[in-house]
Residue, then its C-alpha position, 0 to 999 in steps of 0.5 A: m156513757v162508759l163507764n171506767a172500774d173505777d167508777a163503777a165502784k164506786i156506784a155499786f158501793g153507794q147502791r149498796v149503801r143506799d139499799l141498806r139505809l134504805k133497809k133499816g129506815l133512815s134517811q140520810e140525813g139521820l144515818a148522816e147524822m149517825c156517823d158524825l158525816d154531812r148529808s152532803y156526803i153521804g148524798g155524794v158517796e151513794r151517788g157514787e161520786r166521793n172516793i171514800s176513805l176507808l174510816n168513813i167506810h168504819k163509820i157507815a158499817a157501825a151506825l148500819r149495826i153492821s160489819v164492814k165486809e156486808l158494805f161490800 
């Protein structure tokens, strides 16, 4: 399977969110609650299925207590 650049970016971002979430010892559900997002949304982000909005990027960064820059 060949990924286009958009899909590769979403997958890389999702993996980064997953890695940071796990380093913080959070479940998908725990992170979702902290972001006021649905658990299935967080799962979709981590799998690279979502084209996440800027607002939700800020919510995730705040919940992980990191800067937006650190997510990338």
